Z-matrix of the N, CA and C atoms (Angstrom, degrees):
N
C 1 1.464
C 2 1.524 1 109.55
N 3 1.311 2 116.48 1 133.41
C 4 1.458 3 120.14 2 179.84
C 5 1.524 4 110.91 3 -79.69
N 6 1.314 5 115.41 4 159.10
C 7 1.452 6 120.39 5 178.28
C 8 1.520 7 111.44 6 -80.19
N 9 1.323 8 114.89 7 176.69
C 10 1.461 9 121.91 8 -179.91
C 11 1.518 10 109.47 9 -109.05
N 12 1.313 11 115.32 10 137.81
C 13 1.462 12 121.47 11 174.72
C 14 1.521 13 108.54 12 -93.97
N 15 1.323 14 116.57 13 121.44
C 16 1.458 15 121.80 14 179.69
C 17 1.529 16 109.32 15 -109.36
N 18 1.311 17 116.73 16 125.62
C 19 1.455 18 121.42 17 171.40
C 20 1.509 19 108.30 18 -98.06
N 21 1.319 20 117.08 19 108.27
C 22 1.464 21 121.82 20 -172.97
C 23 1.525 22 111.53 21 -102.94
N 24 1.308 23 116.94 22 116.21
C 25 1.451 24 120.20 23 171.15
C 26 1.518 25 108.77 24 -75.26
N 27 1.336 26 117.18 25 121.71
C 28 1.466 27 120.03 26 -176.13
C 29 1.526 28 112.35 27 -102.61
N 30 1.342 29 116.90 28 5.57
C 31 1.453 30 119.92 29 175.27
C 32 1.512 31 113.62 30 87.92
N 33 1.321 32 116.50 31 -176.14
C 34 1.470 33 121.98 32 -170.60
C 35 1.522 34 115.22 33 -83.54
N 36 1.321 35 119.00 34 -10.98
C 37 1.458 36 118.82 35 179.78
C 38 1.513 37 115.00 36 154.05
N 39 1.319 38 117.90 37 -36.63
C 40 1.460 39 121.62 38 176.87
C 41 1.522 40 108.15 39 -72.66
N 42 1.346 41 119.24 40 119.37
C 43 1.461 42 120.96 41 -177.76
C 44 1.526 43 113.74 42 -58.59
N 45 1.333 44 117.49 43 -23.24
C 46 1.456 45 120.03 44 -179.39
C 47 1.525 46 112.94 45 -79.77
N 48 1.335 47 117.32 46 -5.75
C 49 1.455 48 120.22 47 -179.68
C 50 1.522 49 112.98 48 -92.73
N 51 1.326 50 119.22 49 6.86
C 52 1.450 51 121.48 50 170.40
C 53 1.526 52 108.05 51 -71.66
N 54 1.329 53 117.48 52 144.00
C 55 1.463 54 119.72 53 -179.76
C 56 1.520 55 111.12 54 -74.04
N 57 1.316 56 116.05 55 159.71
C 58 1.466 57 121.19 56 177.97
C 59 1.526 58 110.20 57 -59.62
N 60 1.333 59 116.77 58 -40.66
C 61 1.465 60 120.31 59 -178.88
C 62 1.519 61 111.36 60 -65.50
N 63 1.341 62 117.14 61 -46.80
C 64 1.459 63 119.77 62 179.65
C 65 1.522 64 110.82 63 -62.29
N 66 1.312 65 116.92 64 -38.79
C 67 1.462 66 120.65 65 178.78
C 68 1.527 67 111.02 66 -63.32
N 69 1.320 68 116.44 67 -44.41
C 70 1.473 69 120.43 68 179.64
C 71 1.527 70 110.83 69 -60.01
N 72 1.314 71 117.07 70 -45.70
C 73 1.462 72 120.84 71 -178.78
C 74 1.523 73 111.66 72 -68.11
N 75 1.324 74 116.60 73 -38.13
C 76 1.461 75 119.83 74 179.55
C 77 1.520 76 111.12 75 -65.77
N 78 1.308 77 116.94 76 -43.85
C 79 1.469 78 120.12 77 -178.19
C 80 1.522 79 112.23 78 -66.90
N 81 1.336 80 117.12 79 -19.79
C 82 1.464 81 120.76 80 178.94
C 83 1.527 82 112.76 81 -97.33
N 84 1.330 83 117.39 82 -2.07
C 85 1.465 84 120.99 83 -172.59
C 86 1.529 85 111.59 84 -72.77
N 87 1.331 86 114.92 85 141.70
C 88 1.470 87 120.58 86 172.62
C 89 1.526 88 111.21 87 -98.39
N 90 1.338 89 115.54 88 -21.21
C 91 1.465 90 120.88 89 176.93
C 92 1.525 91 107.75 90 -133.00
N 93 1.326 92 116.92 91 130.42
C 94 1.463 93 122.37 92 -179.80
C 95 1.526 94 108.41 93 -126.81
N 96 1.325 95 116.41 94 125.83
C 97 1.460 96 121.57 95 178.30
C 98 1.519 97 109.36 96 -119.02
N 99 1.329 98 116.12 97 155.69
C 100 1.461 99 119.57 98 -177.72
C 101 1.523 100 109.98 99 -163.02
N 102 1.339 101 116.81 100 150.65
C 103 1.473 102 119.68 101 174.13
C 104 1.518 103 109.63 102 -71.43
N 105 1.304 104 115.69 103 147.58
C 106 1.468 105 120.75 104 -179.36
C 107 1.518 106 108.95 105 -150.07
N 108 1.330 107 116.94 106 152.96
C 109 1.467 108 119.40 107 175.77
C 110 1.521 109 110.27 108 -69.05
N 111 1.314 110 115.71 109 169.64
C 112 1.468 111 119.79 110 -178.92
C 113 1.531 112 111.65 111 -59.68
N 114 1.315 113 116.44 112 -29.48
C 115 1.462 114 121.43 113 175.41
C 116 1.519 115 107.86 114 -144.02
N 117 1.308 116 116.58 115 142.01
C 118 1.455 117 119.87 116 177.03
C 119 1.516 118 113.20 117 103.31
N 120 1.324 119 114.44 118 -171.70
C 121 1.450 120 122.86 119 -171.03
C 122 1.520 121 112.15 120 -82.99
N 123 1.323 122 115.56 121 145.87
C 124 1.460 123 121.97 122 173.84
C 125 1.520 124 109.46 123 -80.60
N 126 1.331 125 117.14 124 128.29
C 127 1.459 126 120.19 125 176.87
C 128 1.525 127 110.63 126 -64.62
N 129 1.325 128 116.97 127 -44.38
C 130 1.462 129 119.79 128 -179.63
C 131 1.523 130 110.50 129 -57.94
N 132 1.331 131 117.11 130 -43.02
C 133 1.465 132 119.93 131 179.35
C 134 1.526 133 111.30 132 -67.24
N 135 1.338 134 116.67 133 -40.75
C 136 1.466 135 119.42 134 -177.04
C 137 1.522 136 111.84 135 -62.25
N 138 1.338 137 116.96 136 -31.09
C 139 1.460 138 120.33 137 -178.92
C 140 1.520 139 111.04 138 -62.29
N 141 1.334 140 116.45 139 -39.95
C 142 1.476 141 120.50 140 -173.82
C 143 1.516 142 111.90 141 -117.77
N 144 1.320 143 117.66 142 23.40
C 145 1.466 144 121.31 143 -175.64
C 146 1.527 145 112.58 144 -54.09
N 147 1.322 146 116.66 145 -37.92
C 148 1.468 147 119.58 146 -177.25
C 149 1.520 148 112.94 147 -71.18
N 150 1.325 149 117.40 148 -13.33
C 151 1.463 150 120.87 149 -176.74
C 152 1.527 151 112.92 150 -100.32
N 153 1.323 152 118.34 151 -10.13
C 154 1.467 153 120.96 152 -176.63
C 155 1.531 154 109.18 153 -76.87
N 156 1.331 155 118.17 154 127.61
C 157 1.475 156 119.83 155 179.45
C 158 1.525 157 111.30 156 -58.74
N 159 1.320 158 115.68 157 140.61
C 160 1.457 159 119.96 158 -177.18
C 161 1.507 160 113.77 159 -63.98
N 162 1.345 161 118.03 160 -25.48
C 163 1.459 162 120.83 161 -178.25
C 164 1.524 163 112.70 162 -98.42
N 165 1.325 164 117.78 163 7.79
C 166 1.462 165 120.59 164 -179.70
C 167 1.528 166 110.65 165 -73.32
N 168 1.329 167 115.84 166 139.55
C 169 1.460 168 120.05 167 172.30
C 170 1.521 169 108.28 168 -78.81
N 171 1.325 170 117.39 169 134.53
C 172 1.452 171 121.30 170 -176.11
C 173 1.523 172 111.48 171 -113.06
N 174 1.325 173 114.96 172 140.04
C 175 1.460 174 122.17 173 177.80
C 176 1.524 175 108.01 174 -121.82
N 177 1.307 176 117.31 175 109.59
C 178 1.466 177 121.63 176 176.26
C 179 1.524 178 108.53 177 -90.40
N 180 1.317 179 116.36 178 117.73
C 181 1.465 180 121.45 179 179.07
C 182 1.518 181 107.05 180 -90.81
N 183 1.327 182 116.63 181 93.49
C 184 1.464 183 121.35 182 -170.59
C 185 1.526 184 111.48 183 -90.68
N 186 1.327 185 114.15 184 132.41
C 187 1.467 186 120.46 185 -177.01
C 188 1.525 187 109.03 186 -165.06
N 189 1.333 188 117.89 187 165.98
C 190 1.471 189 120.38 188 170.97
C 191 1.524 190 108.44 189 -74.27
N 192 1.330 191 117.10 190 100.92
C 193 1.462 192 121.24 191 -168.17
C 194 1.519 193 113.82 192 -70.71
N 195 1.314 194 118.03 193 -32.71
C 196 1.464 195 119.12 194 -172.55
C 197 1.527 196 111.45 195 -122.60
N 198 1.316 197 115.63 196 44.85
C 199 1.454 198 119.44 197 177.39
C 200 1.520 199 109.94 198 -109.31
N 201 1.318 200 115.06 199 169.88
C 202 1.456 201 119.80 200 178.40
C 203 1.520 202 111.72 201 -67.87
N 204 1.323 203 116.82 202 -13.11
C 205 1.471 204 120.47 203 -178.87
C 206 1.525 205 112.01 204 -91.46
N 207 1.317 206 118.99 205 -4.04
C 208 1.468 207 121.40 206 -179.59
C 209 1.526 208 108.96 207 -75.72
N 210 1.353 209 119.14 208 139.82
C 211 1.461 210 126.26 209 -5.40
C 212 1.530 211 111.69 210 -83.06
N 213 1.316 212 116.76 211 148.15
C 214 1.450 213 122.10 212 179.73
C 215 1.528 214 109.09 213 -89.37
N 216 1.325 215 116.06 214 115.17
C 217 1.459 216 120.14 215 -175.07
C 218 1.520 217 112.72 216 -58.22
N 219 1.323 218 116.67 217 -42.84
C 220 1.462 219 118.37 218 -175.07
C 221 1.521 220 111.52 219 -65.71
N 222 1.328 221 117.22 220 -33.45
C 223 1.460 222 119.87 221 179.44
C 224 1.525 223 110.39 222 -71.09
N 225 1.335 224 116.74 223 -42.69
C 226 1.457 225 118.84 224 177.62
C 227 1.522 226 111.72 225 -69.04
N 228 1.327 227 117.71 226 -32.86
C 229 1.464 228 120.18 227 175.68
C 230 1.528 229 110.38 228 -61.36
N 231 1.327 230 116.85 229 -45.53
C 232 1.464 231 121.33 230 179.76
C 233 1.517 232 111.22 231 -65.48
N 234 1.345 233 117.02 232 -42.92
C 235 1.462 234 120.47 233 178.92
C 236 1.521 235 110.86 234 -62.17
N 237 1.333 236 116.90 235 -41.42
C 238 1.461 237 120.28 236 179.15
C 239 1.525 238 110.95 237 -62.15
N 240 1.317 239 117.19 238 -38.94
C 241 1.463 240 120.61 239 177.98
C 242 1.523 241 110.86 240 -65.12
N 243 1.331 242 116.97 241 -44.04
C 244 1.470 243 120.59 242 179.38
C 245 1.528 244 110.91 243 -61.66
N 246 1.321 245 115.89 244 -45.65
C 247 1.464 246 120.52 245 -178.85
C 248 1.521 247 110.50 246 -66.99
N 249 1.334 248 116.77 247 -39.05
C 250 1.461 249 120.33 248 179.26
C 251 1.522 250 111.57 249 -60.03
N 252 1.335 251 117.05 250 -35.18
C 253 1.461 252 119.67 251 177.76
C 254 1.519 253 111.91 252 -60.76
N 255 1.320 254 116.80 253 -41.08
C 256 1.463 255 120.06 254 177.87
C 257 1.531 256 111.14 255 -68.02
N 258 1.330 257 115.96 256 -41.41
C 259 1.467 258 119.25 257 -179.14
C 260 1.527 259 110.88 258 -63.94
N 261 1.324 260 117.42 259 -41.67
C 262 1.464 261 120.20 260 179.52
C 263 1.519 262 111.48 261 -65.33
N 264 1.333 263 116.17 262 -26.56
C 265 1.463 264 120.70 263 178.10
C 266 1.527 265 112.01 264 -83.00
N 267 1.337 266 116.20 265 2.54
C 268 1.460 267 120.01 266 177.29
C 269 1.507 268 115.01 267 89.50
N 270 1.323 269 116.94 268 9.13
C 271 1.466 270 119.88 269 -179.16
C 272 1.528 271 110.26 270 -96.24
N 273 1.331 272 115.89 271 133.67
C 274 1.461 273 120.74 272 173.61
C 275 1.526 274 108.93 273 -73.44
N 276 1.325 275 116.16 274 146.48
C 277 1.461 276 121.55 275 178.78
C 278 1.517 277 109.05 276 -126.27
N 279 1.327 278 116.67 277 126.02
C 280 1.463 279 122.57 278 175.89
C 281 1.518 280 108.37 279 -101.70
N 282 1.325 281 116.23 280 120.83
C 283 1.463 282 121.29 281 177.69
C 284 1.525 283 108.36 282 -105.35
N 285 1.314 284 116.38 283 123.10
C 286 1.456 285 121.86 284 -177.73
C 287 1.527 286 109.88 285 -84.35
N 288 1.317 287 115.11 286 142.08
C 289 1.463 288 120.49 287 178.71
C 290 1.522 289 108.73 288 -141.85
N 291 1.319 290 116.79 289 125.62
C 292 1.459 291 120.54 290 176.98
C 293 1.528 292 108.79 291 -60.39
N 294 1.329 293 116.15 292 142.62
C 295 1.458 294 119.90 293 179.71
C 296 1.508 295 111.44 294 67.04
N 297 1.331 296 116.41 295 -123.77
C 298 1.461 297 122.65 296 -178.61
C 299 1.526 298 109.42 297 -117.88
N 300 1.335 299 118.39 298 136.68
C 301 1.473 300 120.71 299 -175.21
C 302 1.522 301 114.66 300 -59.49
N 303 1.332 302 117.41 301 -31.10
C 304 1.462 303 119.87 302 -175.82
C 305 1.526 304 113.30 303 -107.33
N 306 1.334 305 117.27 304 13.03
C 307 1.465 306 121.07 305 174.57
C 308 1.521 307 107.60 306 -116.55
N 309 1.335 308 115.66 307 88.04
C 310 1.459 309 122.87 308 -174.48
C 311 1.534 310 111.54 309 56.71
N 312 1.326 311 117.24 310 25.63
C 313 1.462 312 121.09 311 -174.27
C 314 1.524 313 113.21 312 -87.18
N 315 1.320 314 116.08 313 145.01
C 316 1.461 315 121.13 314 -179.07
C 317 1.525 316 112.42 315 -65.43
N 318 1.333 317 117.55 316 -25.41
C 319 1.459 318 119.65 317 -176.78
C 320 1.522 319 112.27 318 -61.69
N 321 1.309 320 118.44 319 -27.08
C 322 1.468 321 120.21 320 -175.61
C 323 1.527 322 111.70 321 -59.80
N 324 1.336 323 118.01 322 -26.55
C 325 1.455 324 120.55 323 -178.40
C 326 1.531 325 111.22 324 -75.16
N 327 1.314 326 117.26 325 -27.95
C 328 1.470 327 120.37 326 170.53
C 329 1.518 328 110.11 327 -77.14
N 330 1.322 329 116.50 328 -41.28
C 331 1.463 330 121.00 329 178.96
C 332 1.532 331 110.49 330 -55.18
N 333 1.324 332 116.67 331 -45.08
C 334 1.455 333 120.76 332 -178.55
C 335 1.513 334 113.25 333 -63.33
N 336 1.319 335 116.73 334 -26.62
C 337 1.455 336 121.18 335 -179.51
C 338 1.523 337 113.01 336 -89.24
N 339 1.326 338 118.48 337 -20.88
C 340 1.461 339 120.14 338 -166.64
C 341 1.522 340 115.55 339 -123.04
N 342 1.324 341 117.85 340 -15.96
C 343 1.468 342 120.03 341 -171.69
C 344 1.524 343 113.35 342 -64.78
N 345 1.328 344 118.03 343 -26.87
C 346 1.460 345 119.52 344 -179.49
C 347 1.523 346 112.90 345 -76.77
N 348 1.333 347 117.24 346 -19.98
C 349 1.470 348 120.82 347 -174.15
C 350 1.520 349 114.28 348 -110.05
N 351 1.325 350 117.07 349 -16.92
C 352 1.465 351 120.05 350 -175.76
C 353 1.523 352 110.54 351 -136.78
N 354 1.328 353 114.42 352 159.27
C 355 1.461 354 119.00 353 173.84
C 356 1.525 355 107.88 354 -74.06
N 357 1.325 356 115.49 355 126.14
C 358 1.458 357 121.23 356 -178.38
C 359 1.527 358 108.79 357 -126.28
N 360 1.309 359 115.83 358 133.35
C 361 1.461 360 121.09 359 176.01
C 362 1.524 361 108.76 360 -124.85
N 363 1.305 362 115.67 361 127.62
C 364 1.461 363 121.27 362 -179.64
C 365 1.525 364 109.16 363 -104.19
N 366 1.317 365 116.14 364 127.11
C 367 1.463 366 122.12 365 178.89
C 368 1.532 367 107.85 366 -108.60
N 369 1.323 368 117.82 367 111.41
C 370 1.464 369 119.83 368 -176.19
C 371 1.522 370 112.20 369 -64.63
N 372 1.320 371 115.22 370 156.12
C 373 1.456 372 120.67 371 178.78
C 374 1.508 373 111.13 372 -130.85
N 375 1.322 374 116.42 373 170.66
C 376 1.464 375 121.64 374 176.01
C 377 1.524 376 108.10 375 -68.45
N 378 1.324 377 117.14 376 120.99
C 379 1.458 378 120.33 377 -176.89
C 380 1.533 379 110.76 378 -90.78
N 381 1.323 380 115.20 379 163.48
C 382 1.456 381 120.90 380 -171.90
C 383 1.526 382 114.52 381 -62.35
N 384 1.336 383 121.59 382 -39.50
C 385 1.474 384 118.12 383 178.66
C 386 1.524 385 112.46 384 -60.85
N 387 1.330 386 116.62 385 -39.06
C 388 1.457 387 119.62 386 178.98
C 389 1.530 388 110.88 387 -66.43
N 390 1.338 389 115.50 388 -41.08
C 391 1.459 390 119.29 389 178.67
C 392 1.527 391 111.30 390 -64.73
N 393 1.331 392 116.76 391 -42.74
C 394 1.463 393 120.00 392 -179.68
C 395 1.526 394 111.06 393 -65.34
N 396 1.330 395 116.91 394 -41.97
C 397 1.460 396 119.67 395 178.41
C 398 1.518 397 110.58 396 -59.93
N 399 1.327 398 116.54 397 -40.24
C 400 1.463 399 120.74 398 -178.15
C 401 1.523 400 111.74 399 -65.17
N 402 1.333 401 117.11 400 -47.97
C 403 1.466 402 118.81 401 -176.41
C 404 1.530 403 111.43 402 -73.33
N 405 1.335 404 116.90 403 -26.05
C 406 1.458 405 120.48 404 177.57
C 407 1.520 406 112.62 405 -81.88
N 408 1.339 407 116.88 406 -14.63
C 409 1.459 408 119.83 407 -174.39
C 410 1.510 409 111.00 408 64.53
N 411 1.339 410 115.85 409 38.99
C 412 1.465 411 121.75 410 -175.15
C 413 1.522 412 109.37 411 -131.08
N 414 1.340 413 118.55 412 97.20
C 415 1.466 414 119.94 413 178.15
C 416 1.525 415 111.24 414 -53.25
N 417 1.330 416 115.60 415 140.00
C 418 1.459 417 120.30 416 -175.52
C 419 1.522 418 112.84 417 -71.20
N 420 1.328 419 117.20 418 -50.83
C 421 1.463 420 120.70 419 -173.23
C 422 1.518 421 109.34 420 -155.94
N 423 1.344 422 115.81 421 157.00
C 424 1.464 423 121.35 422 -179.53
C 425 1.526 424 109.40 423 -143.77
N 426 1.328 425 114.96 424 160.03
C 427 1.471 426 122.19 425 175.66
C 428 1.522 427 110.69 426 49.79
N 429 1.344 428 117.18 427 -121.02
C 430 1.459 429 120.76 428 -177.55
C 431 1.521 430 112.99 429 -101.64
N 432 1.325 431 116.89 430 23.16
C 433 1.457 432 120.02 431 178.10
C 434 1.528 433 111.45 432 -58.79
N 435 1.314 434 115.16 433 143.17
C 436 1.459 435 121.48 434 170.78
C 437 1.528 436 107.93 435 -96.92
N 438 1.333 437 115.76 436 120.26
C 439 1.465 438 121.76 437 178.50
C 440 1.523 439 108.81 438 -98.79
N 441 1.323 440 116.46 439 127.76
C 442 1.460 441 121.58 440 179.71
C 443 1.523 442 109.49 441 -117.23
N 444 1.321 443 116.28 442 128.95
C 445 1.460 444 121.95 443 174.85
C 446 1.523 445 107.06 444 -99.08
N 447 1.317 446 115.88 445 122.05
C 448 1.468 447 121.14 446 -171.23
C 449 1.529 448 109.80 447 -120.91
N 450 1.327 449 118.25 448 114.27
C 451 1.467 450 119.60 449 174.24
C 452 1.530 451 110.52 450 -70.15
N 453 1.312 452 116.38 451 127.94
C 454 1.460 453 121.16 452 -177.54
C 455 1.526 454 114.24 453 -60.41
N 456 1.345 455 120.55 454 -27.73
C 457 1.470 456 118.77 455 178.93
C 458 1.530 457 114.40 456 -65.58
N 459 1.336 458 119.33 457 -11.84
C 460 1.458 459 120.70 458 177.82
C 461 1.533 460 110.47 459 -60.55
N 462 1.323 461 117.12 460 153.45
C 463 1.469 462 119.44 461 175.86
C 464 1.528 463 111.07 462 -59.58
N 465 1.312 464 116.58 463 149.48
C 466 1.459 465 121.77 464 -175.44
C 467 1.521 466 112.73 465 -58.81
N 468 1.318 467 117.60 466 -37.97
C 469 1.460 468 120.09 467 179.67
C 470 1.528 469 111.30 468 -63.88
N 471 1.329 470 116.34 469 -37.69
C 472 1.470 471 119.87 470 177.50
C 473 1.524 472 110.35 471 -66.55
N 474 1.314 473 116.35 472 -42.64
C 475 1.461 474 120.12 473 179.56
C 476 1.524 475 110.26 474 -62.50
N 477 1.317 476 116.68 475 -43.56
C 478 1.460 477 120.77 476 179.20
C 479 1.538 478 110.57 477 -57.54
N 480 1.316 479 116.67 478 -48.66
C 481 1.466 480 120.08 479 -178.41
C 482 1.527 481 111.44 480 -60.78
N 483 1.304 482 116.40 481 -40.38
C 484 1.463 483 119.73 482 -178.14
C 485 1.531 484 111.17 483 -71.21
N 486 1.316 485 116.57 484 -37.00
C 487 1.460 486 119.72 485 176.17
C 488 1.525 487 111.18 486 -64.89
N 489 1.310 488 116.62 487 -42.00
C 490 1.460 489 120.59 488 -178.47
C 491 1.522 490 112.27 489 -67.13
N 492 1.334 491 116.72 490 -27.09
C 493 1.461 492 120.58 491 -176.21
C 494 1.519 493 113.20 492 -92.36
N 495 1.315 494 118.35 493 -4.48
C 496 1.465 495 120.96 494 -172.14
C 497 1.521 496 112.05 495 -115.53
N 498 1.338 497 115.47 496 149.04
C 499 1.467 498 120.57 497 174.15
C 500 1.522 499 111.32 498 -77.41
N 501 1.333 500 115.91 499 -39.53
C 502 1.460 501 121.56 500 -177.18
C 503 1.525 502 108.25 501 -135.54
N 504 1.319 503 116.29 502 141.84
C 505 1.463 504 119.96 503 -176.05
C 506 1.521 505 110.68 504 -138.80
N 507 1.333 506 114.20 505 143.42
C 508 1.456 507 121.59 506 172.10
C 509 1.520 508 107.04 507 -123.12
N 510 1.323 509 116.71 508 112.95
C 511 1.458 510 121.63 509 177.85
C 512 1.523 511 107.39 510 -93.03
N 513 1.323 512 115.94 511 114.27
C 514 1.464 513 121.23 512 -173.73
C 515 1.530 514 110.95 513 -108.22
N 516 1.340 515 115.04 514 168.90
C 517 1.468 516 121.58 515 177.91
C 518 1.527 517 110.77 516 56.16
N 519 1.309 518 116.35 517 43.63
C 520 1.463 519 120.35 518 -172.72
C 521 1.535 520 111.13 519 -66.07
N 522 1.320 521 117.39 520 -61.06
C 523 1.458 522 121.69 521 174.43
C 524 1.513 523 114.80 522 41.59
N 525 1.339 524 114.81 523 -127.31
C 526 1.476 525 121.23 524 -175.34
C 527 1.523 526 113.01 525 -67.86
N 528 1.323 527 117.09 526 -9.98
C 529 1.464 528 120.12 527 179.47
C 530 1.533 529 112.37 528 -85.42
N 531 1.337 530 116.89 529 -1.35
C 532 1.465 531 119.87 530 -173.34
C 533 1.535 532 113.89 531 -55.26
N 534 1.341 533 120.78 532 -47.54
C 535 1.483 534 118.72 533 -177.87
C 536 1.528 535 112.12 534 -56.90
N 537 1.311 536 116.59 535 -41.88
C 538 1.461 537 120.16 536 -179.56
C 539 1.528 538 111.31 537 -67.35
N 540 1.327 539 116.76 538 -39.86
C 541 1.470 540 120.70 539 179.58
C 542 1.527 541 110.09 540 -67.47
N 543 1.320 542 117.22 541 -42.59
C 544 1.465 543 119.83 542 179.28
C 545 1.528 544 110.73 543 -62.59
N 546 1.328 545 117.26 544 -41.71
C 547 1.464 546 120.17 545 177.84
C 548 1.530 547 110.61 546 -61.95
N 549 1.320 548 116.31 547 -40.40
C 550 1.462 549 120.14 548 179.81
C 551 1.521 550 111.08 549 -64.48
N 552 1.314 551 117.72 550 -44.98
C 553 1.469 552 121.39 551 -179.64
C 554 1.529 553 110.60 552 -65.29
N 555 1.340 554 116.57 553 -37.81
C 556 1.464 555 119.54 554 175.57
C 557 1.524 556 110.46 555 -62.58
N 558 1.318 557 116.14 556 -43.61
C 559 1.458 558 120.49 557 -178.80
C 560 1.534 559 111.79 558 -64.99
N 561 1.337 560 115.82 559 -33.28
C 562 1.469 561 120.84 560 178.75
C 563 1.528 562 111.85 561 -82.92
N 564 1.329 563 116.96 562 -5.72
C 565 1.461 564 123.49 563 -179.95
C 566 1.530 565 112.03 564 59.64
N 567 1.332 566 115.17 565 43.11
C 568 1.471 567 120.38 566 177.75
C 569 1.523 568 111.42 567 -123.18
N 570 1.317 569 117.75 568 7.39
C 571 1.465 570 119.98 569 -177.31
C 572 1.518 571 112.47 570 -60.22
N 573 1.346 572 116.91 571 -29.70
C 574 1.465 573 119.68 572 -179.06
C 575 1.524 574 111.65 573 -68.12
N 576 1.338 575 117.50 574 -16.90
C 577 1.458 576 121.02 575 178.68
C 578 1.533 577 112.41 576 -101.18
N 579 1.312 578 116.32 577 -0.49
C 580 1.458 579 120.73 578 -175.48
C 581 1.534 580 110.87 579 -89.36
N 582 1.331 581 115.04 580 138.92
C 583 1.467 582 121.34 581 177.83
C 584 1.526 583 108.35 582 -122.37
N 585 1.312 584 116.47 583 130.75
C 586 1.461 585 122.52 584 -176.29
C 587 1.524 586 110.20 585 -113.60
N 588 1.345 587 115.89 586 135.98
C 589 1.462 588 120.94 587 174.61
C 590 1.516 589 108.28 588 -145.04
N 591 1.311 590 115.85 589 144.17
C 592 1.461 591 120.96 590 174.82
C 593 1.527 592 109.47 591 -126.94
N 594 1.329 593 115.64 592 146.23
C 595 1.465 594 122.69 593 179.54
C 596 1.527 595 111.62 594 51.77
N 597 1.326 596 116.48 595 48.06
C 598 1.470 597 120.84 596 -177.79
C 599 1.519 598 111.72 597 -56.19
N 600 1.318 599 115.94 598 133.39
C 601 1.477 600 128.21 599 179.30
C 602 1.517 601 113.76 600 73.53
N 603 1.327 602 118.25 601 -3.62
C 604 1.461 603 120.44 602 177.87
C 605 1.528 604 110.21 603 -89.46
N 606 1.316 605 115.81 604 168.06
C 607 1.468 606 119.67 605 178.24
C 608 1.528 607 111.36 606 -62.58
N 609 1.331 608 116.54 607 -27.08
C 610 1.471 609 121.46 608 -178.45
C 611 1.525 610 112.57 609 -91.65
N 612 1.316 611 118.23 610 13.01
C 613 1.470 612 121.77 611 -178.19
C 614 1.530 613 111.71 612 -56.57
N 615 1.353 614 115.34 613 138.30
C 616 1.459 615 120.70 614 173.54
C 617 1.524 616 108.99 615 -139.44
N 618 1.331 617 115.85 616 139.02
C 619 1.458 618 123.17 617 174.86
C 620 1.526 619 106.58 618 -119.25
N 621 1.338 620 116.03 619 123.96
C 622 1.459 621 119.91 620 -172.91
C 623 1.524 622 111.22 621 -139.50
N 624 1.342 623 117.28 622 151.84
C 625 1.466 624 119.55 623 166.10
C 626 1.529 625 108.59 624 -65.42
N 627 1.311 626 117.43 625 151.49
C 628 1.459 627 119.71 626 -179.73
C 629 1.526 628 111.53 627 -56.58
N 630 1.319 629 116.15 628 -36.06
C 631 1.466 630 120.04 629 -177.36
C 632 1.519 631 112.89 630 -67.96
N 633 1.337 632 117.27 631 -17.90
C 634 1.461 633 120.47 632 -176.86
C 635 1.520 634 113.24 633 -99.15
N 636 1.326 635 117.39 634 -1.92
C 637 1.461 636 121.06 635 -177.62
C 638 1.524 637 109.94 636 -78.54
N 639 1.332 638 115.91 637 132.15
C 640 1.461 639 121.46 638 176.56
C 641 1.523 640 107.94 639 -79.89
N 642 1.311 641 116.26 640 107.75
C 643 1.468 642 120.28 641 -175.08
C 644 1.516 643 113.05 642 -68.79
N 645 1.330 644 117.71 643 -11.87
C 646 1.465 645 120.62 644 179.34
C 647 1.522 646 112.66 645 -87.85
N 648 1.320 647 117.40 646 -9.26
C 649 1.470 648 119.17 647 -176.38
C 650 1.520 649 112.00 648 -140.43
N 651 1.322 650 116.30 649 35.55
C 652 1.458 651 120.07 650 178.98
C 653 1.517 652 109.47 651 -78.08
N 654 1.334 653 119.34 652 122.82
C 655 1.469 654 120.66 653 -175.85
C 656 1.520 655 112.40 654 -75.43
N 657 1.321 656 114.93 655 159.53
C 658 1.466 657 121.37 656 176.21
C 659 1.522 658 110.59 657 -57.76
N 660 1.336 659 116.48 658 -40.86
C 661 1.459 660 120.44 659 -178.80
C 662 1.531 661 110.01 660 -84.64
N 663 1.317 662 114.60 661 68.65
C 664 1.458 663 121.43 662 175.86
C 665 1.518 664 107.96 663 -135.86
N 666 1.332 665 116.00 664 155.56
C 667 1.460 666 120.61 665 -173.37
C 668 1.515 667 109.76 666 -149.99
N 669 1.330 668 114.76 667 150.33
C 670 1.457 669 121.75 668 174.68
C 671 1.522 670 108.00 669 -122.98
N 672 1.323 671 117.02 670 126.76
C 673 1.458 672 122.62 671 176.69
C 674 1.515 673 109.47 672 -108.11
N 675 1.338 674 115.52 673 138.23
C 676 1.464 675 120.96 674 176.46
C 677 1.516 676 109.16 675 -137.74
N 678 1.328 677 115.35 676 149.14
C 679 1.453 678 120.43 677 172.90
C 680 1.523 679 108.71 678 -135.43
N 681 1.335 680 116.08 679 137.66
C 682 1.468 681 120.43 680 -176.04
C 683 1.525 682 112.19 681 -61.04
N 684 1.342 683 117.26 682 -29.55
C 685 1.471 684 120.36 683 178.81
C 686 1.526 685 111.75 684 -92.07
N 687 1.292 686 116.68 685 1.32
C 688 1.450 687 119.36 686 -175.20
C 689 1.509 688 111.81 687 87.66
N 690 1.330 689 116.75 688 -49.36
C 691 1.467 690 124.07 689 177.26
C 692 1.523 691 107.53 690 -133.22
N 693 1.338 692 117.20 691 134.93
C 694 1.462 693 120.46 692 -177.58
C 695 1.520 694 112.69 693 -63.05
N 696 1.327 695 116.35 694 -28.75
C 697 1.476 696 118.81 695 -175.32
C 698 1.531 697 112.78 696 -80.31
N 699 1.323 698 117.33 697 -8.88
C 700 1.464 699 119.69 698 179.38
C 701 1.527 700 110.07 699 -71.37
N 702 1.321 701 117.04 700 150.60
C 703 1.460 702 121.48 701 178.26
C 704 1.528 703 110.85 702 -73.85
């Protein structure tokens, strides 16, 4: 009998935000895999490091995580082969994914390669927009609001159109795009409704006015939330 591949959403950074189900599966895992930078520590692993069994075999899927070349097919092809070997041997494999596996999650690239040949179970996690809304004290959407998730790397004209058409917006992956996004929000005269947070729920979390953000050191894990009414709960 082959093993099961589990895609575990480990949440946005606070180790206590992992679900009970993901925690149970992780603590029982004999093989644990996770995305990692070419050098250094995996963020996904660091979130749940205290929960990983000491005797578990670990597979670090090393790649340039935040480059224009992500995802790298050859790296995911190799990782899928390595994981498949464990599954064929009857061992379950838990793959860690920051946030939620199917919301811009790295696990989907393994899922696409393996779901037809192996049993795969996806365990959802707390995603970054929900985490940012919570720490900002800013509800995302209410009633019949349309919520739009906008990747900051999109061209400014595309972002403008999507902001104008939406009641509530979450601009994600801000990072190096922050100066351009801030200029756009200023030009649209909506900066007063914008809320900025970086590293939500982590020890390094910061909440700042847009005017106070250092555009030279804005991290990839940063987000801007806006609502057309200012607050979702307003009529």
